C-alpha positions in Angstrom: 125.4 231.1 179.6 126.4 227.8 180.9 128.0 225.5 178.2 127.6 227.3 175.0 126.1 230.1 172.9 123.2 228.9 170.9 122.2 230.5 167.7 121.2 229.5 164.2 123.2 226.3 164.4 122.2 225.1 167.8 121.6 221.4 167.8 121.2 218.2 169.8 123.4 215.3 170.4 124.0 212.5 172.8 127.2 211.0 174.0 128.0 207.7 172.2 127.5 204.6 174.4 128.1 202.2 171.4 126.8 199.4 173.6 125.2 196.0 173.2 122.9 194.4 175.6 119.4 192.7 175.9 117.7 189.6 174.9 114.2 188.3 175.1 113.6 187.3 171.5 113.3 183.8 170.1 110.5 182.1 171.9 109.4 185.3 173.6 108.7 187.0 170.2 105.4 185.3 169.8 102.8 186.8 167.5 101.8 185.8 164.1 102.2 188.9 162.0 99.3 190.5 163.8 101.4 193.1 165.6 101.2 191.4 169.0 104.7 189.9 169.0 107.5 191.2 171.3 110.8 192.3 169.9 113.8 191.2 171.9 116.6 193.6 171.6 120.1 194.2 173.1 120.6 197.2 175.4 122.6 198.8 178.2 121.4 200.5 181.4 121.2 204.2 181.0 123.7 206.4 182.8 120.9 208.6 184.3 117.2 208.6 185.2 115.1 208.8 182.1 114.1 212.5 182.5 114.0 214.0 179.0 116.3 216.9 180.0 118.7 214.6 181.9 119.5 212.0 179.3 122.4 212.6 177.0 123.6 209.1 176.1 122.5 206.6 173.6 121.0 203.8 175.8 118.7 206.2 177.6 118.0 208.0 174.4 116.7 204.8 172.7 114.0 204.6 175.5 113.1 208.2 175.3 112.6 207.8 171.5 110.1 205.1 172.1 108.0 206.6 174.9 108.1 210.4 173.9 107.1 212.6 171.0 108.0 216.2 170.9 107.0 219.1 168.8 109.1 217.9 166.0 110.5 214.4 165.1 113.5 213.6 162.9 112.7 211.4 160.0 114.3 208.0 160.5 115.5 207.8 157.0 116.6 211.4 156.1 117.1 213.1 159.5 114.8 215.9 158.4 112.8 217.6 161.2 109.1 217.3 160.7 106.1 218.5 162.7 104.8 215.9 165.3 102.9 217.3 168.2 103.4 220.8 166.6 100.6 222.0 164.3 102.8 225.0 163.3 105.6 227.2 164.6 105.5 230.7 163.2 107.9 233.7 163.4 108.2 237.0 161.7 111.7 237.9 163.0 113.4 234.6 163.8 113.5 235.6 167.4 109.9 235.5 168.6 108.0 232.3 167.9 104.4 231.2 168.3 103.9 227.5 168.8 100.6 225.9 168.1 100.2 222.3 169.1 97.7 219.8 167.7 94.6 219.0 169.6 93.9 215.5 170.7 97.3 214.5 171.9 97.5 212.9 175.4 99.9 211.1 177.8 99.6 207.3 178.3 97.9 208.0 181.7 95.1 209.8 179.9 96.2 213.4 180.8 95.6 215.8 177.9 98.7 217.5 176.4 98.5 221.2 176.4 100.8 224.1 175.9 101.4 224.1 179.6 102.8 220.5 179.3 105.7 221.9 177.2 106.2 225.2 179.1 106.3 223.5 182.5 108.7 220.8 181.2 111.1 223.4 179.7 111.1 225.5 182.8 111.9 222.4 184.8 114.7 221.4 182.5 116.3 224.7 182.5 116.3 225.5 186.3 119.6 225.2 188.1 118.0 223.5 191.1 116.9 220.4 189.0 120.5 219.7 187.9 119.5 218.6 184.4 122.3 217.6 182.1 120.7 219.1 179.0 119.7 222.3 180.7 121.9 224.3 178.3 119.6 223.5 175.4 117.2 226.0 176.9 120.0 228.6 177.0 118.9 230.6 174.0 115.4 231.3 175.6 115.2 234.6 177.3 115.6 234.5 181.0 117.9 231.5 181.1 120.6 233.5 182.8 118.2 234.1 185.7 117.0 230.5 186.2 120.5 229.0 185.4 123.2 231.6 186.3 126.9 230.9 185.8 127.5 231.6 189.4 125.2 231.9 192.5 121.6 230.9 193.0 118.8 231.4 190.5 116.9 234.7 190.8 113.8 233.5 189.0 111.7 230.3 188.9 110.7 230.4 185.2 112.0 231.5 181.8 110.7 234.9 181.0 110.8 234.0 177.3 108.1 231.4 177.7 104.4 232.4 177.9 101.2 230.2 177.7 98.5 231.8 175.5 95.9 229.2 175.7 95.7 225.3 175.9 97.2 224.8 172.4 99.4 227.9 172.1 102.5 229.2 173.7 105.1 231.8 172.6 108.9 231.7 172.9 111.3 234.7 172.8 114.9 233.9 172.2 117.9 236.1 173.2 118.9 236.5 169.5 117.7 235.6 166.0 117.8 231.8 165.4 115.9 231.0 162.1 116.2 227.2 162.4 115.4 227.0 166.1 112.2 224.9 165.4 114.5 222.2 163.8 116.1 221.5 167.2 112.8 220.6 168.9 112.8 216.9 168.1 115.5 216.5 170.7 114.2 214.7 173.8 115.0 217.6 176.2 112.1 219.4 174.6 109.5 216.7 175.3 106.3 217.6 177.2 105.8 216.2 180.7 102.6 215.1 182.6 101.6 216.5 186.0 102.5 213.1 187.4 106.2 213.9 186.7 105.9 216.7 189.4 103.3 215.3 191.7 105.1 212.1 192.6 108.6 212.4 191.0 110.0 209.2 192.4 107.1 207.1 191.2 107.5 208.7 187.7 111.2 207.9 187.6 110.5 204.3 188.6 108.0 204.0 185.7 108.1 206.9 183.3 104.9 208.1 181.6 105.2 209.7 178.1 103.2 210.2 175.0 105.0 208.0 172.5 104.0 204.7 170.8 105.3 202.7 173.8 104.8 202.6 177.5 107.2 201.3 180.1 105.8 198.1 181.6 108.7 197.3 183.9 112.4 198.0 184.5 114.9 196.0 186.5 118.2 197.7 186.5 121.0 195.4 185.2 118.4 193.0 183.8 115.6 194.2 181.5 113.3 197.0 180.5 110.0 195.9 179.1 108.0 198.3 176.8 104.7 197.6 175.4 102.6 199.1 172.5 100.2 201.8 173.6 97.0 201.4 171.8 95.9 205.0 172.7 98.8 206.5 170.9 97.7 209.5 168.7 100.6 209.8 166.3 100.8 208.2 162.8 104.0 206.3 163.7 102.2 203.7 165.7 104.1 200.5 166.8 103.8 197.6 164.4 104.7 195.1 167.1 103.4 194.4 170.6 106.3 195.8 172.4 110.2 195.6 172.9 112.1 193.8 175.6 115.4 195.6 176.2 117.6 193.2 178.1 121.0 194.2 179.5 124.1 192.5 178.4 127.6 193.1 179.8 129.2 191.5 176.8 127.9 192.1 173.3 129.6 188.8 172.2 127.1 187.0 174.4 124.3 189.1 172.7 125.5 188.0 169.3 125.6 184.4 170.4 122.1 184.6 171.7 121.0 186.1 168.4 122.5 183.2 166.5 120.9 180.7 168.9 117.5 182.2 168.3 117.2 183.6 171.7 117.3 187.2 170.7 115.8 189.2 167.8 118.0 192.2 167.4 121.6 193.1 168.2 122.1 196.8 167.4 125.9 196.8 167.7 127.6 193.7 166.2 130.8 193.0 168.2 134.1 193.6 166.4 135.1 190.0 166.9 132.1 188.9 164.8 132.1 191.4 162.0 134.1 189.1 159.8 131.4 186.5 160.2 128.2 188.6 160.3 127.5 188.7 156.6 127.9 184.9 156.3 126.0 184.3 159.5 123.1 186.6 158.8 123.0 187.3 155.0 120.4 190.0 154.3 119.7 190.2 158.0 123.1 192.0 158.6 122.9 195.8 158.5 126.1 197.9 157.8 125.1 201.6 157.0 126.8 204.9 157.4 125.9 206.8 160.6 126.6 210.2 162.1 129.1 208.9 164.7 132.7 209.6 165.3 135.1 207.9 167.7 137.9 209.9 169.3 140.5 209.8 172.2 140.0 212.5 174.7 142.5 214.1 177.2 142.3 215.5 180.7 143.0 219.2 180.2 142.1 219.6 184.0 145.4 217.8 184.6 148.3 220.3 184.2 150.5 217.5 182.8 148.3 217.4 179.7 147.5 221.1 179.4 151.0 222.6 179.6 152.7 224.3 176.7 154.1 221.9 174.2 151.8 219.1 174.8 150.0 219.7 171.6 153.0 218.2 169.9 152.7 215.0 172.1 149.0 214.7 171.2 149.7 215.3 167.5 152.5 212.6 167.7 150.3 210.1 169.4 147.7 210.7 166.6 150.3 210.0 164.0 151.4 206.8 165.8 147.9 205.3 165.2 147.5 203.2 162.0 143.9 204.0 161.4 143.8 202.2 158.0 145.1 199.0 159.4 142.9 199.0 162.5 139.6 199.8 160.6 140.3 197.0 158.2 141.5 194.3 160.5 139.5 195.0 163.6 136.4 196.5 162.2 136.2 194.8 158.8 135.8 198.2 157.1 132.7 199.1 159.2 134.7 202.1 160.3 136.5 204.7 158.1 139.7 206.6 159.2 138.7 210.0 160.4 140.3 213.1 158.8 138.2 215.7 160.6 136.1 216.0 163.7 132.6 215.6 162.2 131.1 212.8 159.9 130.8 212.2 156.2 127.0 211.9 156.5 126.9 215.6 156.9 128.0 216.1 153.3 129.9 219.2 152.2 126.9 221.4 152.7 126.5 220.3 156.2 130.2 220.9 157.1 132.2 217.8 156.5 135.6 218.4 155.0 137.8 215.5 154.1 141.4 216.0 155.1 140.9 219.0 157.4 143.0 217.4 160.1 146.0 217.3 157.7 149.2 215.4 158.6 148.4 214.8 162.3 145.7 212.3 161.2 148.1 210.4 158.9 150.2 207.5 160.1 153.9 208.4 160.2 155.9 206.5 162.9 159.1 208.6 162.5 157.3 211.9 162.8 155.3 210.6 165.7 158.4 209.7 167.6 159.9 213.1 166.9 156.9 215.1 167.8 156.4 213.3 171.2 160.1 213.9 172.0 159.9 217.6 171.1 156.9 218.0 173.2 158.6 216.5 176.3 157.3 213.0 176.1 154.1 211.2 177.3 153.5 212.3 180.9 154.6 209.5 183.2 156.0 207.6 180.2 152.9 205.6 179.5 149.6 206.6 177.9 146.7 205.0 179.7 143.5 204.7 177.5 140.4 204.1 179.7 137.3 202.5 178.2 134.2 200.7 179.4 134.5 196.9 179.2 130.9 195.9 179.2 129.8 197.0 175.7 130.9 198.0 172.3 134.0 195.7 171.7 136.3 198.5 173.0 139.0 196.2 174.3 139.8 195.0 170.8 140.4 198.4 169.3 142.0 200.0 172.3 144.5 197.1 172.4 145.1 197.7 168.6 145.6 201.4 169.2 148.1 200.7 171.9 149.9 198.1 169.8 150.3 200.7 167.0 151.5 203.4 169.4 154.0 201.0 171.1 155.3 199.8 167.6 155.7 203.3 166.3 157.6 204.4 169.4 159.6 201.2 169.8 158.5 200.7 173.4 155.9 198.2 174.4 155.1 200.2 177.5 154.2 203.4 175.8 150.5 202.7 175.8 148.2 200.4 177.9 144.4 199.9 178.0 142.6 200.5 181.3 139.1 199.0 181.5 136.2 200.2 183.7 133.5 197.6 184.4 130.3 199.3 183.1 129.4 202.1 180.8 127.5 203.9 183.6 130.7 203.9 185.8 132.8 204.9 183.0 130.6 207.9 182.0 130.3 209.0 185.6 134.2 209.1 185.9 134.5 211.0 182.6 131.9 213.6 183.3 133.1 214.2 186.9 136.8 214.6 185.6 138.0 211.6 187.5 140.0 210.1 184.6 143.7 210.4 184.0 145.5 209.7 180.8 143.3 209.3 177.7 139.9 207.8 177.3 137.6 206.5 174.5 135.2 209.1 173.6 132.6 209.5 170.8 129.8 211.6 169.5 126.5 210.7 167.8 124.8 213.4 166.0 121.2 214.3 166.5 121.1 217.0 164.0 123.1 216.9 160.8 125.2 220.0 160.9 128.8 220.8 161.8 127.9 222.8 165.0 126.5 219.6 166.4 129.9 218.0 166.4 131.9 220.9 167.7 130.1 223.2 170.1 128.7 220.8 172.7 132.1 219.1 173.0 134.8 221.7 172.7 133.3 225.1 173.5 134.6 226.4 177.0 132.6 224.7 179.7 130.2 223.1 177.3 128.2 220.3 178.9 129.9 217.4 177.1 133.4 218.9 177.3 134.5 216.3 179.7 138.2 217.0 179.3 137.7 220.7 180.0 139.7 221.9 176.9 139.4 225.6 176.4 140.6 227.9 173.6 139.6 231.5 173.2 140.0 231.5 169.4 137.9 228.5 169.0 135.1 230.0 171.1 135.2 233.3 169.2 134.9 231.5 165.8 132.0 229.4 167.1 130.3 232.6 168.2 130.9 234.2 164.9 129.6 231.1 163.0 126.4 231.1 165.2 125.7 234.7 164.4 125.9 234.1 160.6 122.8 234.1 158.6 124.3 232.7 155.5 124.6 228.9 155.6 127.8 228.8 153.6 129.6 231.4 155.7 128.5 229.7 158.8 129.9 226.4 157.7 133.2 227.9 156.6 133.6 229.7 160.0 132.8 226.5 161.8 135.5 224.8 159.8 138.0 227.6 160.8 137.2 226.7 164.4 137.8 223.0 163.6 141.3 223.9 162.3 142.0 225.2 165.9 141.2 221.6 167.0 143.8 220.3 164.6 146.5 222.8 165.8 145.9 221.9 169.4 144.7 218.2 168.9 142.2 218.8 171.5 141.0 215.2 171.0 142.4 212.7 168.5 139.9 211.8 165.8 140.0 208.0 165.2 137.3 206.8 162.7 133.8 207.4 161.5 131.4 204.6 162.5 128.9 202.8 160.5 125.7 201.5 162.2 125.9 197.7 162.4 123.1 195.4 163.4 121.9 191.9 163.0 118.4 190.4 163.4 116.6 187.1 163.5 114.3 185.6 160.9 111.5 186.1 163.4 111.3 189.9 162.6 111.3 192.1 159.5 111.3 195.7 158.5 114.4 196.2 160.6 116.3 199.4 160.0 118.7 201.8 161.7 118.1 205.5 161.4 120.9 208.0 160.5 122.0 208.0 164.1 122.5 204.2 164.3 119.4 203.7 166.5 116.9 201.0 165.6 113.5 202.2 164.4 111.7 199.9 166.8 108.1 201.0 166.0 108.5 199.8 162.4 109.7 196.3 163.2 107.3 193.5 162.5 107.3 190.1 164.4 106.4 187.2 162.1 
């Protein structure tokens, strides 16, 4: 199976863009509380076309969350998976499932949603020839190895585990027992697709057609995407505004300035340089709330200089040279919390978060940092280069602060330097194609609140988001063992054992857990971020 073995704990996530972009508010908002006003919000261009099975980063995910609804949807406040298009999903053995969808749902082009709308979409997403980044999410359905083999060409066109029974019913056979499989089905990869997606694919990509509360009105890359309320939407979570204009910013400081000038309604990532002012500037219109996000530094294990024996000491030393407490307080104004594991506190203990699991390597100790790096043979090339995207997320400030901390601890102002890449899309392309050297800023935003979500997609051998290509047999075996557990407590404990391998190898350096931060204008109300730090756009009212 390409990427990872999915079992009880399979989950969904997207790579963190942590961007800011978009205007269009102010005078554009219009409306008089009648639901016709347009919300102007910051945004960044997606990395990939907006195919549901091909989007695995935040900016594209924001749009998919507005134009699609799947079998399940995650509650914006609690993260709980609840039926949406699904009427019910039944199983007697946790391996064979019968999915019954609600009658009456349709796509915005008028096409009726049937069981075939899901089955065809999943077969498309899974097949090797379609090159979908989220194909591995279908990997636990029987027949995946035939449509998406590890090597060679596909020997089948469709997943043998999917069968259409009638217009509102289909069955799914998994390769193993997976009792909570239905809870993963709110992830966009599992969305239904209309016939237009296949009949004229280029036209669909230019203007995607979905079944959510909004439709895409227009999109100009690098400028703006306009979404408008769909009056024919069937779900209960109808849009309370007339639409959303997502405008692209290459600097979120500019977005914040536009917000303060009344030219923008919502900035969903307050720049680090403005965090000290945001509360005074915005008062109750400033949001700072915990989110399932962790920031890390990743390494190129595809480069022998970083994967050779002894380099784990160098990586541990670099981790100990970073003064997380000082950076999160001075740069981020306590909207970040120093990380002591590789998950997120929002999981809670039951979900797998364990404070302090990283141990000493996540504690600042300049003397020990210097010793470990020397014992490991030193930083390859003598200087650590940290690559980041310069267009969004205030990354320059914290990368500079991390490098200053490392340079101070090691007594050498050339031990670490920042290396900006112009745009998030370019940065992600380089990372996903293994074209980066040195370290790079990485992050993970959960889409399902369990520990597996933070470990398997990122660190399992050849997992789809394992951009650094780290691989460890013991880690993989522990993940497989945890996936096979039917007892929740045992599964969590085994995943934590796998996490300890990350600490031993320092596969990536955990930096801090991130809060969701946002600010909005006095022209809108009912603004909130969900547990994943994404605005709940359909709930926003324009006054």
